[in-house]
Structure formats: structure tokens, C-alpha cells
C-alpha positions in Angstrom: 104.7 103.9 109.8 106.2 107.2 108.6 108.3 105.4 106.0 105.4 103.4 104.6 103.2 106.5 104.4 106.0 108.5 102.6 106.3 105.8 100.0 102.6 105.4 99.6 102.2 109.2 99.3 104.9 109.4 96.7 103.3 106.7 94.7 99.9 108.4 94.9 101.3 111.6 93.6 103.0 109.7 90.8 99.7 108.1 89.8 97.8 111.4 90.1 95.1 109.8 92.4 92.7 112.7 92.3 90.1 111.0 94.4 92.5 110.7 97.4 92.1 113.3 100.1 94.1 113.2 103.3 93.6 115.5 106.3 96.8 116.0 108.3 96.3 117.1 112.0 99.2 119.4 112.6 99.2 120.1 116.4 103.0 120.2 116.7 102.9 117.8 119.7 104.2 114.3 120.3 104.2 112.2 123.5 107.7 113.5 124.2 106.9 117.1 123.8 107.0 119.6 120.8 107.6 118.1 117.4 110.5 120.5 117.0 112.6 118.2 119.2 113.0 115.8 116.3 111.0 117.1 113.4 111.7 120.3 111.4 110.8 119.5 107.8 108.1 121.3 105.9 105.3 118.8 105.3 103.7 121.2 102.9 106.7 121.4 100.6 107.4 117.6 100.9 103.9 116.8 99.6 104.1 119.4 96.9 107.2 117.7 95.8 105.3 114.4 95.7 102.9 116.1 93.2 100.0 116.7 95.7 97.7 119.7 95.9 98.3 121.1 99.4 95.6 123.2 101.2 95.8 124.7 104.7 93.0 125.4 107.2 92.3 126.1 110.9 91.3 122.6 112.0 89.0 124.0 114.6 86.9 125.8 112.0 84.6 123.1 110.7 82.9 125.2 108.0 86.3 126.2 106.5 87.4 122.6 106.7 84.3 121.5 104.8 85.0 124.2 102.2 88.6 122.8 101.8 87.2 119.3 101.3 84.9 120.6 98.6 87.9 122.3 96.9 89.9 119.1 97.1 87.2 117.1 95.4 87.3 119.6 92.4 90.9 118.6 91.7 90.6 115.3 89.9 94.3 115.1 88.7 96.1 115.3 92.0 95.7 113.8 95.5 95.1 116.5 98.1 96.7 117.0 101.5 94.7 119.3 103.8 97.0 120.5 106.6 94.7 121.3 109.6 96.4 123.5 112.2 95.0 122.5 115.6 95.8 122.9 119.3 95.7 119.7 121.3 93.1 119.7 124.0 91.9 123.1 122.9 89.2 124.6 125.1 89.2 121.6 127.4 92.2 121.1 129.6 92.7 124.3 131.6 96.5 123.7 132.3 97.4 121.0 129.7 96.0 122.6 126.5 98.7 122.6 123.8 101.1 120.4 125.7 102.4 116.9 125.6 100.7 116.3 129.0 97.4 116.0 127.2 98.7 113.5 124.6 99.6 110.2 126.2 98.5 110.4 129.8 95.2 110.6 131.8 94.1 114.2 132.2 93.2 113.8 135.8 90.0 114.8 137.7 90.7 118.5 137.8 91.4 118.7 134.1 88.3 116.6 133.3 86.2 118.9 135.4 87.5 121.9 133.4 86.9 120.0 130.2 83.3 119.4 131.0 82.8 123.0 132.2 84.2 124.2 128.9 82.0 122.0 126.8 78.9 122.6 128.9 78.5 119.0 130.0 77.1 117.9 133.4 80.0 117.5 135.9 78.2 115.1 138.3 78.2 112.2 135.9 81.4 110.2 135.6 80.8 109.0 132.1 78.3 111.1 130.2 76.7 110.3 126.8 74.2 112.8 125.4 70.8 111.3 124.6 71.1 112.2 120.9 74.2 110.1 120.6 73.1 106.9 122.4 71.6 105.5 119.2 74.6 106.5 117.0 76.4 103.1 117.0 73.3 101.4 115.7 72.7 104.1 113.1 76.3 103.9 111.9 76.0 100.1 111.7 72.9 100.4 109.6 74.5 102.9 107.3 77.6 100.7 106.9 75.5 97.7 106.0 73.5 99.7 103.4 76.7 101.1 101.9 78.1 97.5 101.7 74.9 96.3 100.0 75.0 99.1 97.5 78.6 98.5 96.7 78.1 94.7 96.2 75.1 95.4 93.9 77.2 97.9 91.9 80.1 95.5 91.7 77.9 92.6 90.5 76.4 94.8 87.8 79.8 95.9 86.7 81.1 92.3 86.7 78.2 91.4 84.3 79.1 94.2 82.0 82.8 93.7 82.0 83.5 90.0 82.7 87.0 89.9 81.2 88.2 92.7 83.4 86.4 91.4 86.4 88.4 88.2 86.1 91.7 90.1 86.5 90.6 91.7 89.8 88.9 88.6 91.2 91.3 88.2 94.1 90.0 91.5 95.4 86.8 89.6 96.3 85.7 89.3 99.8 86.7 86.3 102.0 84.1 83.6 101.7 83.3 84.0 98.0 84.2 81.2 95.6 86.6 83.3 93.6 88.4 84.4 96.8 88.9 80.8 97.9 90.2 79.8 94.4 92.7 82.6 94.5 93.7 81.8 98.1 94.3 78.1 97.2 96.5 79.1 94.2 98.5 81.6 96.2 99.0 79.3 99.2 100.2 76.5 97.0 103.4 78.5 96.7 103.8 78.5 100.5 104.5 74.9 100.9 107.9 74.2 102.5 108.4 77.9 102.9 111.5 79.0 104.7 112.2 82.4 106.4 113.1 85.0 103.8 111.7 82.9 100.9 108.2 84.5 100.6 108.7 85.6 97.0 107.1 82.6 95.3 103.8 83.1 97.0 103.9 86.9 96.4 104.7 86.2 92.8 101.7 83.9 92.5 99.4 86.6 94.1 100.7 89.1 91.5 99.7 86.7 88.8 96.1 86.5 90.1 95.3 90.2 90.9 95.6 93.4 89.0 95.0 95.3 92.3 98.6 94.8 93.6 101.4 97.2 92.8 104.9 97.2 94.2 108.2 98.9 94.2 110.8 98.1 91.6 113.2 96.5 94.1 110.6 94.1 95.3 108.9 93.1 92.1 111.5 93.4 89.3 112.0 89.6 89.4 108.3 89.1 88.5 108.3 91.2 85.4 
């Protein structure tokens, strides 16, 4: 996971992806204990070396975090990393706040009671959901459906204006569309009689159908 994210981050900095904003939760805790057990690098300096803009904020201060997000959007030539300094289980676990014990194990009844007291939640209910949040899943579903409909309408309009370009990104279509099925049939034709370690023919065929795929030199030099 870390290796993949490092390569992706390096590539994003190389391309100057100004619309990419990443928030890094820096609570200095892992399941095993403090991150200092195995991790001493400066994330800030690493991402600056990648070519990113790096901002820092108190992760518990929401107004300041929103301000940093706005600042990140203003930079259109670099991706932005926002390092949010936080304390795990802050204000909730009376004896486990800031420790690995609140990371990968149940808090326990006493800690949960302290958490509810700290948040002002009723302690008599085992599983409490505020009334104003009960409809949230349905509201988020509706918002997501509307966002997808808006995107599809925009993509259709764009496709009509720029049909030659749209042809090159056709394999980015959603499953179920005619173009997606044509691309899938073409790519999978290279999978016949495939043997372990011989995936390159099908990858090459996918590269030929989509302008959306980029890869490292060591993996794709044979396809140039």
C-alpha cells in the first residue's frame, strides 16, 4: 500500500495535478504503538520533493481545515498534501486517548461510557443514532444519484462536441455500455491460453484502446 501510494504521489507531482488534494491524518499511532517504532521520515519533506504543495493544520480545527482546503484549490499547478495533526480518540477515551489501545481493539464499556459523556450522548442506549442523522444514508444516496446523472449528461454533451477525442477514452465508459463491452471483448481476446506471468499481451491491448492508462517505464517500455 505504501509503495503504491509513493509511486502514485511521485507521478502526480511530476504531472502537476493541481486538482488533486490529499489530507494526511498524522496521529503518530499504529496498531503496534507509536509510529516512531518503525517510521522516522519527514512526510512533509518527502512530498515537497515530489513537487507537491504541503500545508499543515490542526486536524481537530474544522474551520482551519476548511481554510486550508480553499488554499489548496487556489494552487492549480501542484497537487496539495494537507498534513492534519490529530490525537487518536481525542476527547472520547478517558484512558486510551492518544494510544495504540484505541486503534485496533474494542474500547470497552468504561471507555465507551466516557466517550458518550464527553460527546454529550445518552449513555442508556447501547447504539445511539441522533434523529437528524437517521435520514442521512438516503440523502447521500440521492445526492450520489444526482451527481452521477449530472456527470453522465456532461460527458454525453462533451462526447458530441469532441467525438474524435471521445473515441480514445471510450474504454473509460461504465460497464454495461456498448463501448465498454467492445473494449472488453478486444482486451480479453488477448487472454486466451494465458499462462501465469504472461499477462502483458492483454495489458498491451488495453493500452491500445484507452488514453486513460499510464504506466511506469519498466512495465510499458515494450509497448512504445
